N, C-alpha and C positions, 0 to 999 in steps of 0.2 A: 427612516428606520436605521440605516447604516450610520447616520450621524449620531444617533442616540447611543448605539453600541460603542462607537468610537469615544464618545464622552465618558461613558461608564468605564471603559478600559483605561483611559487617561487618569480618571479619578482613582482607580485601584492602584495604578502604578505610582501615583503621587502619594498615596497613603502608605504603600510599602517603603518608598524612599524616605518618607518622613520618619518612619520608625527607626532608621539608622542614623538620623541626624542628632547633633547636640547643639542646638542654637543658643542655649543658655550657658554653655561651657560648665556643666556641673560635674563632668567626669574628671576627677583629679587623681585618684589612686591608680597607679600603674602596676602591671604585673612585675614580679621580681625579675631582676636581670642578673647576668654574669653567673648563671647556674653552672655548677661543677659537673663535669662528665669524666669520671675516672674508672679505671679497672680496679675495683675495690680489693680483689683478692691478690693483685699483683703490685700495684703501686701503694706505697706507704701513704696513708692519709691521716691527717690530724683533725682535731676538733673543729677548727674554723671551716674546713672543707665540708665536714659532716653537717654543720649548722647551715651552711649555704645550700647544701643539697636538701635539707629538711625544709628550709624556707620555700624552696621552689616546688617541692613535691608533697609536703605533708597535707593529707586530706582535710584535717580539722582546720588548718590555717587557710586552705583554699576555700573552705566553706565560709569562714568569716570574711574573706576577701569578697566573695559573691554577695554577702550581706551588705557590705559597704557599697558595692556597685548598685545594689537594689535601692539603698537609701539615697544615693546620689540621684538616681532616676526619679525617686519620689520628690526630691527637692525641685527637680525640673518640672515635674507634674504640678507642684504647688505654684511655681512661677508662671505656668501656662494660664492660670486663672486670671491673670491681668490682661490677657489678650482676648480678642473676640473669638467666638465659635462660629465657623462658617460651615454650613452643611448643604448638600445638594441631593435632590431626589428626582427620580424619573420613572415613568411607566410607559409601557407600550402594550397594546392589546389588539387582538384580532376578533372582530365581532361581525355578525351578519343577521339579517332577518329576511323573511319571505312572506308576503301576504298572499292571500288566495288569488289566483289568476295573475299574480304579479311576478316580477323577476326577483331573483335572489340578490339582495343588496349587501355587499361585503364592505366593511369599514376597517380602517387601520389607525385608530386615534392614538396619539402619544402626547406626553406632556413632560415638562421639566420644571424644577423649582429650585431656587437658591435662597437660603435663609441665613441671616446673621443675628447673633445675640451677643451682647457685650454688657457684662456686669459693671456698672458705673460706681456703685456705692453700697457697702454692706456693713457699715459700722465696724470696720477693722477685722472682719472675718477672714479675708484673704491673707492679710499680713500676719494674723495670728497663726493661721494654718501653715504659712511659709516658715515662720520662726519655729513652729513645732517640728516641721520636717527637718529644718537645719539642726535642731537640737537632737533629733533622732539620728541624723547623719553623724553628728559629733559623737554620740553614744556608740554608734556602730564602729566608727574609727577607733575609739578607745578600746572597744571589745576586740577589734582586730589586733591592736597593740598588746592587749592582754594575752591573746592566743599566741602572738608572736613570742612573747616572753615565756609562756608556758612551753611552747615548742622548743625554744632554745634550752630551757631548763631540762626538759625531758630528754633531749638529745645529749646534753652534757652529762646528765646522770646515767643514762643508758650506756654512754661511752665509758664512763668511769666504772660502772658495774661490770661491763664486759672485760675491761682491763683487769679489774680486781678478780673476776672469776678465772681469768687465764692465769693470774699469778697464784691463786689458790690451787689451781690444777698443778702448776709447777711445784708448789709446796707439797701437795699431796703425793706427787711422784717422788720428791726428795724423801718424804717420810716413809714411803713404801720401800725405798732403797735402804733406809736406816733399819726398818723392821726386818728386811730381808737379810741384812748383815747380821743382826742379832740372832735371827733364826739359823743362819748358816754357822755362826759361832757356837750356838747351843747344840746344833747337830754334830759339829766336829767334836765338841767335848763329850757329847753322849757316846759317839762312836769310840772315843778313847776311854770310856768308862769313868769320866771325871764328874759327870752330873747325872742326875736321875732323869728318867723318861719324861717326867712332868715338866722339866725345864724345856725340853725339845717341843713338847706338845703345846705348852703355853706360848712359846715364841712363835710357833707355827700359826696358832690362832690369831695372834696379834698381827702377823704378817698377812694373813688372809683378810682380816678386817681392814687393813690398810689398803689392800687392793680394792675392796668395796668402796672405801672412801674416795679413791681415785676415780672410780666409775661415776660416783655421785658428783664429783667435781667436774667431770667431763659433761655431764648432763646440765650442770649449772652454766657452763660456758655456752652450750647450745641454746639454752633458754635466754640468756643475755644477748646472744647473737640475734635470735629471732626478734626480741624486743626492739633492738636498735634498728634492724632491717624494716620492721613494721612502721616505725616512726618516719623512715625515709621512703615509705611507700614501695618497698622492695619485698621480694619473696623472703620468707623467714629462713630459708636455707642459704641465703647470701653470706659469704664469708668475708671477713674484713682483715686487712693488714694495717693495723693501727699504730700510730706513733705513740710512744709512752712518755708521759710528762716526767720531767726531772724530779727525783726524790730528794729534795733538800728542804731546809727549814722554811725558806722564803715562800715556797708555793703553798704552804699551809697557813700562812699569815694573811690577815685582812689588809687591804690597801688603805684602810682608814683606822684611826684610833678613836673614833667617835663613841660616845657612851650610848647605851641602849636607848636612853630617853631621846637623844638626838636622832638616832636611827628611826625611832617611831615617828618623830616629827617629819623627817625626810620622806618616810613612806606615805604619810598623809598628803604630802606635796607632790609625790612622783607617781604613785601607783595608778595605772590606767583604769583599773576597776573602779576606783573612787571617782575619777573624772567622768567615767561613763555614768555612774550613778548621779553625779551632779548634772550631767546633761539630761538625764531622765527626769530629774526634778524640774529643770527648765522646760522640757517638753510638756510635762504635766501642767505646769503653770500656764503655758501658752494655750494648752488645750481648753482651759477654763474660758479664756477669751474667745476661742474659736467656737465653743459650744454656745456661749452666751449670744454670739452674733447671729446664730440661727433663730433666736427668739425675737430678733429685731427686724424692722423693715429693710427691704433691699430695692434698689432702683436699677433697672435693666433697659438698655436701648435695644431695639429690635428692628429688623427690616427684612423684606423678602421681595423677590422678583420671580415671576413664573411665566411660562410659555406653554400653550396647548394648541394642538392642531387636530382637527377632525377629518381633514381631507374632503371637505365639502365646499363646493363653489360658493354657496350662499353664505357660509361662515367659515372661511378657510383656517383662521388661527385666532388666538386670543392672547393678549399680553396683560399681565397683572402686576402691580407693585404695591408695597405698603411700607410704612415706616412709623415708628412711635416710641413712646416710653412706657415701661410697665413698672408699676409700683406694687410690691408684694408686702402685705402686712399680715403676719400671723396673729390671729385674734384669740383662738382657743384650740389647744391640741389635746384636750383631755388630761392636763397636767403632765404630759409627756416631757415638755421642755423643762418643767420644774425639776423632775427627777434626773434629767440629763445633766443639768447644771450641778445638781447635788452630787451625782456620781463623779463628775469631773473634779469637783472639789475634794471628795474623799480620795480619789486616785492621787491627787496632788499631795495630800497628807500622807498617803501610803508611801509615795516616792520619798518623801522627807524622812520617814521612819526607816525606809530601806537604806538611805544614805547614812543615817546614824548607825545602823546595824553593821554596815560595811566598814565604817570607821573603827568601831570596836573590834571587829574581826581582824582588821589589818594590824591594829596595835598588838593584839594577842599573838598574831602570826609572827610579827617581828620579835616579840618577847620570847616566844617559844624557840624560834630559829636561832636567836642569839644564845640562849641557854644550851641548846643542842650543840652549837659550834664550840662553845667553851668546854663543854663536857668531852666532845670528841677530841679536842686538842690535848686535854689532860690524859685521856685514854691512850692516845698515840704516844705520848711521852712515856707513860708507864709500860706500854707494850714493847717499846724499844729496850727498856731496861730488863723486862721479863725475858725477852728473847736472848739477850746477852747472857743472862744467868742460866737459862735453860740449855744453851749451847755448851757452856762450860760444864754443867751438871751431866749432860749426856756424854761428853767426852770423858769425864772422870769415871762415870759408871761403866762405859765400855772398856776402858783400860783395866778397871778393877775386875770386871768379869773375865777379861782375857787372861789375867794372871791368877785367877782363882780366888780373889779376895772379896768379890761381890757376888750376889745371887741374881737370878734371872728377873726376879720381881723388881729389883732396884733398876736394872737396865731397861726393862720395858716401861717402867714408870717414868724414867728420865727421857726415854725416846718419845713417849706419849706427850709429856710436858713440852718437849722441844717442838713437836709437831703442832700442838695447840698454839704455842707461842709464835711460831712462824706464820701460821694462818691468821692468828690474832693481829699480828703486826700489819699484814696485808689489808685486812678488813679495817683496822684502825686508820691506816693511811688514807684509804679511799673514803672512809666515813668523814674524815676531816674535809676532804675536797667536796664531797656531796653536801655536807652541812654548810660549808662556806658558800656554795652555789645557792643553796636554799635561802640563806640569809640575804644574799644579794637580791634574789628574786623577791623576798619579802619586803625589802626596802624599795624595790622598783628600779633597780640599776641595770637590769639586763636590757 
């Protein structure tokens, strides 16, 4: 009895150890390394460090990483079909009987059995299933790369939007100062009896509205801060001390002069989403072979050895062995196999159409991103010219009002135009950078 318990314990230990092994060396993708650990509110941090943090901590990317690891394990599972299956079983009982006027007869029979099954031939079913799992693994890896690019793009855009929101806040505070100056000038002139009360009230209204705009800009900064923190798996109230990119012409330019047609061609060659779809098509094709193999005969070698003991002197133990070949031929399954093969073929065609749909979507995405970039560049150029004109207009309007040659409406209009132009330039600059990043992502260059 103790021997049987020991055997069962060793079998359980062997099974648990087996679960941690990788005999087929299928685990290839490693966890991200060189993760950044910085005090975000004290140390100045740039986009590369933020991206590295996101790669290490982003939940969506971690989810795709686990999907790859699961697919790697499934490849190992498919490879295991080429090896024999060895199983063991055992039993131990306590039984007894007592006949009239006889003694109670207690028995402790136990038995053990070891069996082996080895699939020898199945018309390519195992190889098809293995290739299918490899294709699924390839698809999972490309999905991981897709999520990696999406994570980089999201962090890049969140970083730029936070910087833009902070500059808009600075612009709003500058505009508030301009409106305050106009209000103070109108109040001074009203106190001297040089202007009507309406001038003072109109200037005060504009000044109060500018303070409201500042409050809204502060809220936008907090929202952008929360979005960036969430992408890094941090609390939304995390503050960032960000490095600001240089504001020169070079940073807004593309690194390539390729035409949009060339970019679309590059996207079809580089986008991981498309390669994932191609792998799905391969998997669906292999699945047809795998399903068809289940409708064909299979040949299996089997063997077993058993030991039993009843603890009786007349028949103390029994040994048994067997070995042979088993041929399994499916004859009729109620047309189940027919429909299984048909379903696999339809799924293959569905995957092909999905690939075509993705190709069309990628072309359109590149086209749209390219047009957005070109538009944002032109808008940025115009915004710079508008701001220069608005600054001069506001300066002239203020001087004219101070010397009594202009009215309050002209001054407030000029101040409003300068405020809009200042904010418009900030938005235009970061729109160029964001549209540029979106174009690179559309091409598949991240």
